[in-house]
NUTORNU-597074 format. One line per field, with one value per residue: x, y, z of N, C-alpha, C in turn; residue number from 1. Coordinates in nm, 3 decimals, always signed. Layout:
n_X	[X	...]
n_Y	[Y	...]
n_Z	[Z	...]
ca_X	[X	...]
ca_Y	[Y	...]
ca_Z	[Z	...]
c_X	[X	...]
c_Y	[Y	...]
c_Z	[Z	...]
pos	[NUM	...]
END
This chain:
n_X	[+10.142	+10.135	+9.861	+9.992	+10.229	+10.131	+9.983	+10.194	+10.316	+10.131	+10.119	+10.356	+10.322	+10.165	+10.292	+10.483	+10.361	+10.298	+10.533	+10.756	+10.852	+10.619	+10.695	+10.886	+10.710	+10.559	+10.227	+9.971	+9.661	+9.362	+9.161	+8.917	+8.663	+8.589	+8.659	+8.957	+9.250	+9.250	+9.411	+9.541	+9.712	+9.920	+10.071	+10.304	+10.130	+9.914	+9.545	+9.473	+9.437	+9.267	+9.443	+9.529	+9.651	+9.925	+10.058	+10.083	+10.219	+10.516	+10.617	+10.534	+10.267	+10.126	+9.831	+9.857	+9.755	+9.668	+9.928	+10.033	+9.920	+9.963	+10.202	+10.457	+10.766	+10.836	+11.055	+11.174	+11.066	+10.862	+10.821	+10.591	+10.498	+10.259	+10.179	+10.069	+10.138	+10.124	+10.054	+10.311	+10.244	+10.256	+10.435	+10.522	+10.849	+10.856	+10.890	+10.826	+10.924	+10.849	+10.592	+10.316	+10.166	+9.904	+9.991	+10.268	+10.588	+10.668	+10.984	+11.152	+11.040	+11.002	+10.818	+10.567	+10.403	+10.069	+9.861	+9.568	+9.276	+9.157	+9.198	+9.053	+8.809	+8.805	+8.778	+9.025	+9.369	+9.632	+9.855	+10.037	+10.298	+10.491	+10.777	+10.805	+10.885	+11.152	+11.383	+11.302	+11.050	+10.741	+10.389	+10.130	+9.848	+9.571	+9.356	+9.345	+9.319	+9.531	+9.857	+10.177	+10.488	+10.810	+11.089	+11.378	+11.493	+11.647	+11.436	+11.183	+11.185	+10.981	+10.899	+10.845	+10.844	+11.011	+10.925	+11.050	+11.073	+10.928	+11.169	+11.440	+11.509	+11.373	+11.075	+11.034	+10.847	+10.603	+10.638	+10.468	+10.392	+10.208	+9.967	+9.833	+9.633	+9.795	+10.029	+10.302	+10.330	+10.512	+10.381	+10.209	+10.162	+9.869	+9.757	+9.596	+9.435	+9.117	+8.969	+8.990	+9.154	+9.396	+9.461	+9.708	+9.543	+9.630	+9.682	+9.413	+9.321	+9.470	+9.430	+9.231	+8.904	+8.525	+8.320	+8.217	+8.361	+8.294	+8.237	+8.378	+8.335	+8.540	+8.869	+9.055	+9.366	+9.651	+9.668	+9.387	+9.314	+9.105	+9.078	+9.039	+8.851	+8.813	+8.556	+8.605	+8.562	+8.754	+8.862	+8.871	+9.136	+9.354	+9.648	+9.819	+10.096	+10.080	+9.819	+9.514	+9.257	+8.934	+8.778	+8.817	+8.709	+8.835	+8.980	+9.088	+9.314	+9.344	+9.708	+9.823	+10.094	+10.173	+10.052	+9.802	+9.733	+9.430	+9.277	+9.036	+9.185	+9.348	+9.215	+9.191	+9.426	+9.793	+10.039	+10.400	+10.631	+10.929	+11.111	+11.361	+11.541	+11.416	+11.180	+10.883	+10.612	+10.343	+10.112	+9.852	+9.512	+9.436	+9.360	+9.081	+8.978]
n_Y	[+9.173	+8.814	+8.573	+8.297	+8.388	+8.514	+8.371	+8.207	+8.339	+8.410	+8.155	+8.135	+8.335	+8.207	+8.009	+8.125	+8.254	+8.058	+7.980	+8.013	+7.898	+7.812	+7.850	+8.049	+8.295	+8.574	+8.673	+8.912	+8.984	+9.102	+9.344	+9.395	+9.486	+9.756	+10.109	+10.053	+9.904	+9.705	+9.678	+9.497	+9.693	+9.600	+9.685	+9.642	+9.486	+9.618	+9.665	+9.516	+9.769	+9.921	+9.986	+10.149	+10.003	+10.140	+10.152	+10.415	+10.528	+10.677	+10.675	+10.543	+10.659	+10.767	+10.816	+11.089	+11.122	+10.834	+10.761	+10.848	+10.775	+10.497	+10.463	+10.558	+10.644	+11.016	+11.146	+11.380	+11.689	+11.649	+11.752	+11.719	+11.678	+11.676	+11.514	+11.694	+11.949	+12.260	+12.360	+12.210	+11.916	+11.939	+11.708	+11.414	+11.253	+10.883	+10.537	+10.229	+9.991	+9.707	+9.493	+9.461	+9.400	+9.269	+8.929	+8.978	+9.061	+9.374	+9.567	+9.821	+9.977	+10.271	+10.554	+10.859	+11.050	+11.214	+11.483	+11.404	+11.439	+11.331	+11.078	+10.953	+11.008	+10.797	+10.607	+10.458	+10.423	+10.481	+10.497	+10.262	+10.152	+9.964	+10.021	+9.961	+9.670	+9.682	+9.526	+9.259	+9.106	+9.189	+9.088	+9.181	+9.072	+9.123	+8.988	+8.768	+8.854	+8.936	+9.018	+8.908	+8.873	+8.820	+8.617	+8.754	+8.632	+8.447	+8.264	+8.334	+8.616	+8.783	+8.643	+8.819	+9.146	+9.408	+9.719	+10.074	+10.238	+10.554	+10.857	+10.921	+10.828	+10.934	+10.996	+10.809	+10.596	+10.329	+10.243	+10.207	+10.139	+10.373	+10.332	+10.586	+10.642	+10.597	+10.705	+10.703	+10.689	+10.752	+10.580	+10.619	+10.330	+10.329	+10.235	+10.343	+10.543	+10.548	+10.536	+10.501	+10.559	+10.891	+11.170	+11.457	+11.808	+11.935	+11.751	+11.674	+11.783	+11.633	+11.343	+11.074	+11.121	+10.980	+11.194	+11.492	+11.655	+11.632	+11.807	+11.713	+11.556	+11.762	+11.641	+11.541	+11.522	+11.407	+11.671	+11.744	+11.978	+12.079	+12.007	+12.054	+11.895	+11.698	+11.481	+11.210	+10.976	+10.759	+10.685	+10.394	+10.172	+10.111	+10.061	+9.911	+9.857	+9.483	+9.479	+9.547	+9.809	+9.884	+10.158	+10.306	+10.503	+10.828	+11.073	+11.424	+11.580	+11.887	+12.047	+11.781	+11.550	+11.365	+11.072	+10.810	+10.540	+10.343	+10.181	+10.024	+10.014	+9.824	+9.589	+9.231	+9.181	+9.111	+9.280	+9.331	+9.412	+9.572	+9.729	+9.765	+9.808	+9.927	+9.887	+9.729	+9.525	+9.425	+9.181	+9.031	+8.911	+8.587	+8.396	+8.163	+7.911]
n_Z	[+8.226	+8.151	+8.162	+8.255	+8.356	+8.549	+8.743	+8.780	+8.970	+9.177	+9.253	+9.390	+9.565	+9.759	+9.848	+9.942	+10.178	+10.374	+10.417	+10.624	+10.968	+11.190	+11.455	+11.438	+11.375	+11.479	+11.552	+11.495	+11.548	+11.323	+11.356	+11.124	+11.074	+11.067	+10.904	+10.890	+10.999	+11.277	+11.590	+11.874	+12.174	+12.433	+12.796	+12.966	+13.291	+13.203	+13.078	+12.782	+12.440	+12.186	+11.902	+11.589	+11.287	+11.091	+10.798	+10.649	+10.859	+11.011	+11.225	+11.574	+11.751	+12.055	+12.220	+12.470	+12.713	+12.802	+12.760	+12.977	+13.207	+13.166	+13.283	+13.128	+13.011	+13.031	+12.799	+12.706	+12.509	+12.208	+11.867	+11.621	+11.292	+11.014	+10.700	+10.527	+10.616	+10.793	+11.136	+11.376	+11.596	+11.932	+12.235	+12.379	+12.366	+12.418	+12.569	+12.494	+12.724	+12.771	+12.649	+12.441	+12.095	+11.969	+11.946	+11.937	+12.066	+12.225	+12.314	+12.374	+12.210	+12.071	+12.081	+12.043	+12.242	+12.219	+12.251	+12.150	+12.022	+11.824	+11.799	+12.067	+11.927	+11.733	+11.893	+11.982	+12.097	+12.003	+11.726	+11.546	+11.333	+11.101	+11.115	+11.392	+11.406	+11.296	+11.075	+11.082	+10.892	+10.796	+10.740	+10.658	+10.627	+10.460	+10.370	+10.560	+10.800	+10.982	+11.089	+11.056	+11.168	+11.084	+11.048	+10.870	+10.603	+10.314	+10.245	+10.301	+10.206	+9.961	+9.588	+9.423	+9.284	+9.438	+9.617	+9.621	+9.945	+10.005	+9.951	+10.207	+10.562	+10.881	+10.771	+10.567	+10.406	+10.312	+10.009	+9.654	+9.298	+9.096	+8.850	+8.634	+8.359	+8.191	+8.299	+8.521	+8.886	+9.205	+9.499	+9.811	+10.051	+10.250	+10.507	+10.719	+10.592	+10.532	+10.243	+9.908	+9.672	+9.733	+9.621	+9.522	+9.465	+9.240	+9.087	+8.962	+8.723	+8.561	+8.539	+8.361	+8.393	+8.493	+8.461	+8.624	+8.888	+9.244	+9.554	+9.863	+10.197	+10.446	+10.467	+10.777	+10.903	+11.139	+11.287	+11.285	+11.150	+10.916	+10.528	+10.198	+9.962	+9.686	+9.460	+9.253	+8.993	+8.832	+8.500	+8.327	+8.407	+8.687	+8.787	+9.076	+9.180	+9.162	+9.151	+8.981	+8.938	+8.826	+8.711	+8.966	+9.226	+9.329	+9.538	+9.583	+9.768	+9.908	+9.977	+10.022	+9.896	+9.726	+9.542	+9.722	+9.862	+9.980	+10.245	+10.091	+9.834	+9.910	+10.021	+10.115	+10.005	+10.050	+10.227	+10.222	+10.417	+10.460	+10.660	+10.746	+10.522	+10.374	+10.175	+9.978	+9.927	+9.744	+9.729	+9.548	+9.589	+9.671	+9.398	+9.390	+9.201]
ca_X	[+10.146	+10.041	+9.816	+10.065	+10.314	+10.075	+9.986	+10.300	+10.343	+10.054	+10.142	+10.489	+10.331	+10.091	+10.381	+10.594	+10.273	+10.321	+10.690	+10.785	+10.815	+10.521	+10.755	+10.944	+10.612	+10.463	+10.122	+9.909	+9.507	+9.327	+9.022	+8.896	+8.504	+8.606	+8.724	+9.099	+9.300	+9.247	+9.510	+9.541	+9.809	+9.948	+10.130	+10.315	+9.991	+9.777	+9.455	+9.476	+9.365	+9.282	+9.525	+9.535	+9.787	+9.890	+10.134	+10.123	+10.277	+10.666	+10.645	+10.440	+10.235	+10.000	+9.741	+9.882	+9.661	+9.713	+10.091	+10.083	+9.817	+10.029	+10.348	+10.516	+10.828	+10.878	+11.177	+11.190	+10.932	+10.871	+10.729	+10.524	+10.431	+10.180	+10.256	+10.031	+10.232	+10.022	+10.171	+10.341	+10.172	+10.364	+10.389	+10.675	+10.925	+10.874	+10.979	+10.771	+10.988	+10.758	+10.461	+10.260	+10.106	+9.839	+10.132	+10.359	+10.652	+10.741	+11.072	+11.225	+11.006	+10.977	+10.677	+10.543	+10.275	+10.030	+9.701	+9.517	+9.131	+9.119	+9.188	+8.915	+8.663	+8.781	+8.774	+9.166	+9.480	+9.743	+9.859	+10.160	+10.341	+10.564	+10.886	+10.808	+10.908	+11.265	+11.487	+11.214	+10.959	+10.618	+10.341	+10.023	+9.746	+9.448	+9.255	+9.342	+9.319	+9.637	+10.005	+10.287	+10.623	+10.856	+11.265	+11.393	+11.557	+11.632	+11.354	+11.085	+11.162	+10.901	+11.004	+10.779	+10.915	+10.944	+10.910	+11.119	+11.019	+10.931	+11.239	+11.516	+11.517	+11.257	+10.959	+11.018	+10.692	+10.611	+10.567	+10.381	+10.395	+10.098	+9.973	+9.665	+9.610	+9.939	+10.159	+10.354	+10.339	+10.514	+10.248	+10.229	+10.052	+9.859	+9.616	+9.534	+9.381	+8.976	+8.924	+9.037	+9.267	+9.381	+9.581	+9.691	+9.440	+9.681	+9.633	+9.257	+9.332	+9.583	+9.351	+9.100	+8.764	+8.451	+8.247	+8.266	+8.449	+8.175	+8.261	+8.372	+8.356	+8.662	+8.956	+9.119	+9.515	+9.593	+9.641	+9.256	+9.298	+9.020	+9.135	+8.900	+8.831	+8.704	+8.545	+8.559	+8.626	+8.877	+8.778	+8.952	+9.216	+9.428	+9.728	+9.887	+10.182	+10.027	+9.655	+9.424	+9.109	+8.866	+8.663	+8.794	+8.663	+8.924	+8.980	+9.176	+9.308	+9.461	+9.816	+9.877	+10.196	+10.177	+9.901	+9.778	+9.669	+9.413	+9.240	+8.965	+9.205	+9.412	+9.120	+9.193	+9.588	+9.899	+10.157	+10.497	+10.722	+11.126	+11.139	+11.498	+11.584	+11.300	+11.096	+10.795	+10.579	+10.204	+10.078	+9.750	+9.441	+9.474	+9.238	+9.053	+8.884]
ca_Y	[+9.045	+8.711	+8.482	+8.212	+8.490	+8.595	+8.247	+8.175	+8.502	+8.375	+8.038	+8.169	+8.438	+8.136	+7.899	+8.234	+8.295	+7.978	+7.944	+8.052	+7.795	+7.881	+7.879	+8.154	+8.406	+8.609	+8.730	+9.005	+8.935	+9.229	+9.360	+9.467	+9.517	+9.886	+10.128	+10.073	+9.788	+9.732	+9.584	+9.569	+9.674	+9.590	+9.776	+9.568	+9.407	+9.675	+9.616	+9.565	+9.900	+9.923	+10.077	+10.155	+9.942	+10.213	+10.170	+10.567	+10.600	+10.649	+10.624	+10.523	+10.765	+10.717	+10.946	+11.123	+11.074	+10.718	+10.742	+10.880	+10.657	+10.369	+10.510	+10.525	+10.783	+11.154	+11.141	+11.509	+11.739	+11.609	+11.833	+11.614	+11.760	+11.576	+11.523	+11.805	+12.047	+12.285	+12.371	+12.063	+11.895	+11.929	+11.597	+11.414	+11.135	+10.791	+10.449	+10.075	+9.881	+9.603	+9.479	+9.366	+9.430	+9.138	+8.822	+9.009	+9.130	+9.505	+9.546	+9.929	+10.043	+10.419	+10.606	+10.970	+11.060	+11.375	+11.543	+11.387	+11.421	+11.225	+10.909	+10.949	+10.975	+10.664	+10.485	+10.389	+10.517	+10.484	+10.421	+10.198	+10.161	+9.862	+9.996	+9.846	+9.548	+9.646	+9.389	+9.154	+9.107	+9.210	+9.012	+9.242	+9.008	+9.172	+8.858	+8.647	+8.958	+8.933	+9.064	+8.780	+8.905	+8.707	+8.699	+8.776	+8.545	+8.415	+8.194	+8.439	+8.753	+8.770	+8.672	+8.907	+9.281	+9.516	+9.860	+10.111	+10.342	+10.709	+10.903	+10.851	+10.863	+10.919	+11.012	+10.710	+10.531	+10.226	+10.269	+10.109	+10.233	+10.337	+10.353	+10.613	+10.717	+10.593	+10.790	+10.648	+10.764	+10.664	+10.635	+10.566	+10.285	+10.379	+10.163	+10.433	+10.617	+10.428	+10.529	+10.416	+10.673	+11.004	+11.242	+11.593	+11.864	+11.942	+11.620	+11.681	+11.812	+11.558	+11.197	+11.122	+11.118	+10.938	+11.283	+11.619	+11.653	+11.682	+11.811	+11.594	+11.616	+11.789	+11.565	+11.599	+11.457	+11.407	+11.762	+11.808	+12.093	+12.026	+12.027	+12.079	+11.752	+11.679	+11.354	+11.196	+10.862	+10.757	+10.637	+10.295	+10.087	+10.210	+9.973	+9.946	+9.695	+9.386	+9.495	+9.627	+9.860	+9.929	+10.263	+10.350	+10.643	+10.917	+11.162	+11.499	+11.653	+12.033	+11.969	+11.635	+11.546	+11.256	+10.944	+10.737	+10.423	+10.356	+10.039	+9.980	+9.970	+9.708	+9.474	+9.110	+9.136	+9.113	+9.346	+9.243	+9.532	+9.543	+9.879	+9.790	+9.791	+10.014	+9.811	+9.689	+9.424	+9.413	+9.042	+9.038	+8.789	+8.488	+8.339	+8.013	+7.845]
ca_Z	[+8.252	+8.096	+8.283	+8.321	+8.441	+8.685	+8.784	+8.900	+9.060	+9.263	+9.335	+9.466	+9.658	+9.830	+9.879	+10.068	+10.307	+10.461	+10.432	+10.794	+11.052	+11.333	+11.586	+11.402	+11.351	+11.588	+11.508	+11.536	+11.495	+11.322	+11.371	+11.004	+11.034	+11.063	+10.814	+10.926	+11.086	+11.432	+11.654	+12.062	+12.248	+12.581	+12.806	+13.099	+13.294	+13.195	+13.000	+12.623	+12.416	+12.024	+11.785	+11.457	+11.264	+10.973	+10.694	+10.648	+10.976	+11.012	+11.344	+11.661	+11.878	+12.178	+12.312	+12.579	+12.842	+12.781	+12.793	+13.110	+13.281	+13.171	+13.320	+13.035	+13.074	+12.946	+12.786	+12.658	+12.421	+12.049	+11.769	+11.526	+11.151	+10.915	+10.559	+10.457	+10.652	+10.943	+11.268	+11.435	+11.736	+12.040	+12.277	+12.468	+12.338	+12.535	+12.498	+12.550	+12.779	+12.765	+12.596	+12.319	+11.992	+11.955	+12.015	+11.896	+12.180	+12.184	+12.378	+12.373	+12.111	+12.077	+12.036	+12.086	+12.272	+12.156	+12.266	+12.016	+12.043	+11.709	+11.887	+12.150	+11.883	+11.644	+12.010	+11.994	+12.220	+11.962	+11.578	+11.546	+11.197	+11.087	+11.197	+11.532	+11.361	+11.189	+11.114	+11.033	+10.759	+10.822	+10.620	+10.667	+10.574	+10.488	+10.371	+10.660	+10.870	+11.049	+11.047	+11.046	+11.189	+11.039	+11.052	+10.734	+10.524	+10.173	+10.248	+10.332	+10.107	+9.837	+9.483	+9.345	+9.232	+9.574	+9.534	+9.731	+10.044	+9.983	+10.052	+10.317	+10.679	+10.979	+10.734	+10.463	+10.410	+10.206	+9.846	+9.527	+9.168	+9.055	+8.690	+8.614	+8.256	+8.140	+8.363	+8.663	+9.025	+9.330	+9.565	+9.955	+10.060	+10.378	+10.565	+10.763	+10.495	+10.479	+10.109	+9.791	+9.588	+9.729	+9.514	+9.511	+9.433	+9.112	+8.972	+8.961	+8.571	+8.499	+8.539	+8.301	+8.489	+8.447	+8.492	+8.679	+9.011	+9.335	+9.692	+9.962	+10.318	+10.450	+10.531	+10.849	+10.935	+11.284	+11.356	+11.314	+11.034	+10.770	+10.438	+10.070	+9.911	+9.570	+9.452	+9.138	+8.934	+8.713	+8.367	+8.285	+8.482	+8.753	+8.830	+9.170	+9.181	+9.053	+9.153	+8.915	+8.979	+8.718	+8.715	+9.094	+9.315	+9.360	+9.629	+9.576	+9.848	+9.940	+10.056	+9.989	+9.803	+9.619	+9.555	+9.828	+9.818	+10.106	+10.272	+10.048	+9.707	+9.992	+10.112	+10.039	+9.954	+10.149	+10.190	+10.303	+10.479	+10.498	+10.735	+10.793	+10.399	+10.313	+10.057	+10.019	+9.812	+9.720	+9.656	+9.491	+9.654	+9.571	+9.296	+9.378	+9.117]
c_X	[+10.062	+9.978	+9.888	+10.204	+10.258	+9.986	+10.094	+10.361	+10.257	+10.100	+10.265	+10.428	+10.241	+10.233	+10.481	+10.498	+10.259	+10.443	+10.761	+10.770	+10.731	+10.593	+10.847	+10.868	+10.569	+10.345	+10.084	+9.750	+9.456	+9.198	+8.990	+8.730	+8.484	+8.685	+8.947	+9.158	+9.347	+9.354	+9.511	+9.697	+9.840	+10.030	+10.138	+10.227	+9.903	+9.665	+9.483	+9.382	+9.390	+9.407	+9.519	+9.684	+9.826	+10.022	+10.233	+10.193	+10.405	+10.704	+10.519	+10.387	+10.114	+9.969	+9.813	+9.862	+9.676	+9.835	+10.089	+10.004	+9.898	+10.152	+10.476	+10.608	+10.817	+11.009	+11.212	+11.033	+10.964	+10.773	+10.712	+10.459	+10.325	+10.217	+10.188	+10.078	+10.127	+10.141	+10.171	+10.244	+10.272	+10.308	+10.540	+10.734	+10.886	+10.891	+10.871	+10.850	+10.944	+10.645	+10.414	+10.180	+10.035	+9.956	+10.252	+10.470	+10.719	+10.857	+11.176	+11.197	+10.937	+10.867	+10.681	+10.424	+10.226	+9.889	+9.631	+9.363	+9.061	+9.105	+9.077	+8.817	+8.655	+8.776	+8.931	+9.278	+9.608	+9.736	+10.016	+10.206	+10.433	+10.714	+10.923	+10.859	+11.063	+11.333	+11.423	+11.098	+10.827	+10.520	+10.218	+9.907	+9.611	+9.313	+9.262	+9.282	+9.422	+9.784	+10.067	+10.410	+10.722	+11.041	+11.292	+11.507	+11.539	+11.501	+11.215	+11.052	+11.069	+10.975	+10.952	+10.880	+10.876	+10.993	+10.970	+11.003	+11.002	+11.055	+11.348	+11.500	+11.390	+11.116	+10.941	+10.914	+10.712	+10.528	+10.511	+10.423	+10.274	+10.033	+9.842	+9.652	+9.736	+10.048	+10.168	+10.335	+10.369	+10.422	+10.276	+10.134	+9.983	+9.751	+9.549	+9.409	+9.235	+8.952	+8.994	+9.194	+9.274	+9.503	+9.587	+9.576	+9.501	+9.674	+9.490	+9.233	+9.407	+9.542	+9.256	+9.007	+8.672	+8.313	+8.292	+8.300	+8.329	+8.270	+8.256	+8.358	+8.515	+8.775	+9.025	+9.271	+9.507	+9.608	+9.495	+9.240	+9.229	+9.101	+9.063	+8.963	+8.754	+8.712	+8.531	+8.568	+8.655	+8.833	+8.897	+9.056	+9.317	+9.517	+9.825	+9.961	+10.107	+9.916	+9.626	+9.271	+9.059	+8.764	+8.672	+8.771	+8.820	+8.938	+9.117	+9.188	+9.408	+9.571	+9.885	+9.999	+10.217	+10.070	+9.919	+9.727	+9.589	+9.340	+9.170	+9.031	+9.319	+9.338	+9.158	+9.366	+9.660	+9.989	+10.267	+10.563	+10.844	+11.142	+11.312	+11.586	+11.509	+11.262	+10.995	+10.708	+10.452	+10.185	+9.924	+9.648	+9.448	+9.313	+9.197	+8.921	+8.735]
c_Y	[+8.960	+8.618	+8.410	+8.297	+8.464	+8.478	+8.179	+8.245	+8.466	+8.254	+8.083	+8.249	+8.336	+8.059	+8.005	+8.251	+8.172	+7.891	+7.938	+7.922	+7.836	+7.892	+8.023	+8.264	+8.431	+8.674	+8.829	+9.008	+9.079	+9.239	+9.452	+9.500	+9.695	+9.973	+10.118	+9.960	+9.804	+9.619	+9.584	+9.552	+9.668	+9.670	+9.685	+9.484	+9.502	+9.615	+9.656	+9.669	+9.905	+10.062	+10.032	+10.085	+10.025	+10.235	+10.311	+10.620	+10.603	+10.632	+10.580	+10.635	+10.698	+10.830	+10.962	+11.089	+10.937	+10.693	+10.721	+10.795	+10.514	+10.344	+10.492	+10.696	+10.881	+11.160	+11.296	+11.547	+11.670	+11.694	+11.716	+11.682	+11.665	+11.615	+11.642	+11.951	+12.146	+12.315	+12.232	+12.041	+11.896	+11.782	+11.560	+11.265	+10.988	+10.649	+10.314	+9.981	+9.755	+9.578	+9.410	+9.389	+9.299	+9.020	+8.832	+9.119	+9.263	+9.489	+9.687	+9.993	+10.157	+10.462	+10.791	+10.992	+11.184	+11.402	+11.507	+11.332	+11.298	+11.090	+10.869	+10.899	+10.882	+10.531	+10.384	+10.483	+10.496	+10.467	+10.378	+10.140	+10.037	+9.862	+9.944	+9.734	+9.542	+9.561	+9.291	+9.178	+9.130	+9.180	+9.081	+9.179	+9.041	+9.058	+8.758	+8.756	+8.903	+8.965	+8.947	+8.849	+8.792	+8.708	+8.655	+8.664	+8.507	+8.338	+8.232	+8.553	+8.667	+8.731	+8.731	+9.032	+9.346	+9.622	+9.955	+10.222	+10.464	+10.772	+10.828	+10.914	+10.889	+10.935	+10.870	+10.622	+10.434	+10.280	+10.177	+10.206	+10.255	+10.395	+10.427	+10.695	+10.723	+10.640	+10.724	+10.704	+10.648	+10.724	+10.581	+10.467	+10.293	+10.318	+10.229	+10.552	+10.506	+10.393	+10.428	+10.445	+10.808	+11.044	+11.396	+11.667	+11.892	+11.865	+11.595	+11.687	+11.738	+11.409	+11.213	+11.058	+11.087	+11.062	+11.408	+11.568	+11.695	+11.674	+11.700	+11.668	+11.656	+11.697	+11.627	+11.487	+11.411	+11.544	+11.787	+11.882	+12.035	+12.122	+12.021	+11.926	+11.734	+11.547	+11.301	+10.995	+10.861	+10.659	+10.502	+10.242	+10.157	+10.052	+9.995	+9.817	+9.589	+9.371	+9.574	+9.634	+9.940	+10.033	+10.276	+10.464	+10.714	+11.021	+11.264	+11.607	+11.804	+11.972	+11.870	+11.640	+11.422	+11.146	+10.842	+10.652	+10.349	+10.188	+9.995	+9.946	+9.810	+9.578	+9.322	+9.079	+9.135	+9.205	+9.333	+9.394	+9.482	+9.690	+9.896	+9.813	+9.855	+9.970	+9.737	+9.594	+9.425	+9.262	+9.028	+8.918	+8.675	+8.437	+8.205	+8.013	+7.771]
c_Z	[+8.203	+8.179	+8.332	+8.426	+8.610	+8.799	+8.882	+8.975	+9.211	+9.325	+9.425	+9.590	+9.807	+9.902	+9.999	+10.193	+10.392	+10.451	+10.585	+10.864	+11.124	+11.411	+11.578	+11.412	+11.502	+11.513	+11.573	+11.484	+11.475	+11.314	+11.231	+10.974	+11.053	+10.935	+10.819	+11.004	+11.220	+11.491	+11.807	+12.078	+12.425	+12.625	+12.911	+13.123	+13.277	+13.075	+12.843	+12.569	+12.224	+11.998	+11.648	+11.381	+11.111	+10.932	+10.664	+10.794	+11.005	+11.135	+11.431	+11.745	+11.940	+12.207	+12.466	+12.667	+12.866	+12.800	+12.936	+13.262	+13.285	+13.227	+13.225	+13.100	+12.989	+12.912	+12.706	+12.573	+12.300	+11.992	+11.650	+11.404	+11.106	+10.775	+10.470	+10.512	+10.804	+11.023	+11.348	+11.573	+11.841	+12.140	+12.373	+12.404	+12.445	+12.454	+12.611	+12.619	+12.763	+12.741	+12.455	+12.221	+11.953	+12.035	+11.962	+12.020	+12.146	+12.317	+12.337	+12.244	+12.129	+12.054	+12.051	+12.115	+12.258	+12.209	+12.161	+12.009	+11.941	+11.727	+11.933	+12.063	+11.759	+11.763	+11.982	+12.049	+12.153	+11.825	+11.610	+11.342	+11.221	+11.101	+11.319	+11.516	+11.287	+11.200	+11.052	+10.931	+10.847	+10.743	+10.696	+10.543	+10.556	+10.410	+10.478	+10.802	+11.023	+10.990	+11.129	+11.058	+11.200	+11.040	+10.914	+10.706	+10.392	+10.182	+10.300	+10.241	+9.998	+9.702	+9.420	+9.333	+9.382	+9.506	+9.671	+9.819	+9.991	+10.060	+10.144	+10.459	+10.771	+10.884	+10.602	+10.495	+10.309	+10.106	+9.779	+9.425	+9.129	+8.947	+8.660	+8.464	+8.194	+8.181	+8.532	+8.763	+9.140	+9.425	+9.728	+9.978	+10.224	+10.431	+10.666	+10.722	+10.452	+10.336	+10.015	+9.744	+9.666	+9.647	+9.536	+9.445	+9.273	+9.037	+8.909	+8.777	+8.495	+8.452	+8.464	+8.383	+8.409	+8.477	+8.560	+8.849	+9.136	+9.475	+9.772	+10.081	+10.362	+10.493	+10.643	+10.905	+11.066	+11.369	+11.335	+11.228	+10.940	+10.652	+10.312	+10.036	+9.820	+9.517	+9.314	+9.103	+8.841	+8.628	+8.334	+8.422	+8.551	+8.809	+8.976	+9.211	+9.080	+9.069	+9.027	+8.931	+8.847	+8.757	+8.861	+9.147	+9.358	+9.436	+9.608	+9.673	+9.875	+10.022	+10.062	+9.893	+9.708	+9.651	+9.673	+9.813	+9.963	+10.116	+10.186	+9.921	+9.789	+10.033	+10.043	+10.013	+10.077	+10.135	+10.279	+10.310	+10.517	+10.551	+10.709	+10.646	+10.300	+10.140	+10.081	+9.926	+9.808	+9.651	+9.640	+9.583	+9.586	+9.530	+9.303	+9.315	+9.163]
pos	[1	2	3	4	5	6	7	8	9	10	11	12	13	14	15	16	17	18	19	20	21	22	23	24	25	26	27	28	29	30	31	32	33	34	35	36	37	38	39	40	41	42	43	44	45	46	47	48	49	50	51	52	53	54	55	56	57	58	59	60	61	62	63	64	65	66	67	68	69	70	71	72	73	74	75	76	77	78	79	80	81	82	83	84	85	86	87	88	89	90	91	92	93	94	95	96	97	98	99	100	101	102	103	104	105	106	107	108	109	110	111	112	113	114	115	116	117	118	119	120	121	122	123	124	125	126	127	128	129	130	131	132	133	134	135	136	137	138	139	140	141	142	143	144	145	146	147	148	149	150	151	152	153	154	155	156	157	158	159	160	161	162	163	164	165	166	167	168	169	170	171	172	173	174	175	176	177	178	179	180	181	182	183	184	185	186	187	188	189	190	191	192	193	194	195	196	197	198	199	200	201	202	203	204	205	206	207	208	209	210	211	212	213	214	215	216	217	218	219	220	221	222	223	224	225	226	227	228	229	230	231	232	233	234	235	236	237	238	239	240	241	242	243	244	245	246	247	248	249	250	251	252	253	254	255	256	257	258	259	260	261	262	263	264	265	266	267	268	269	270	271	272	273	274	275	276	277	278	279	280	281	282	283	284	285	286	287	288	289]
END
């Protein structure tokens, strides 16, 4: 992309971020001081609790103990798997009849309640994804530290090219094209992953690396099962949609099925998500002279 085209795209992005009328926007303030974006969830008249806003979550998950204490209904058993396989976790289906994520209203939003000690270790009570606001656009602004939930219209849809979600159906997740060493990969945008880039272990012999791999601490997904990790650094540039990273760190993990773009890679960018039409946009940080 030439400098003039990039400047035009950034100018369009800037206007889009300010386009929606304030009365039409619901906001969700985010705490970005930690490795994952944290929002506050309020159910009914209960006290607000911390939850992760995770673009890598195909649905909403609540800690089962918290869900029961909040008086949420048990609507039958649920079995939930993880992207890397392993035995499913057993919980129950539930629904939030009335609540708020930050300043955005939740009504009839579905979730699965699971016994998850990992949530207590992270001092959160749930994980929420962009599908909570299907039918509207979700502007995840990691520069301003907020989510803006905006009615979808020709005026609010970004002018930049969109990226399709991965797959279809209930496990469809926000996607972005990643180019490493001249090869293109369809990747997940995963704000629940605090690192830079993760990739399947099988790719460790396929990408240009700046030195040998080192053993990393085991990765644990929602099921808590440890999985082997190797850490290295890519030699050269990596393109993530319209973003370019130079010599970024990458982690290879057993059981992962595609490239995963984490929070460190997305810091300062704006991710726009359209869950209803399964498409996403990555708007790079605005460069101020």
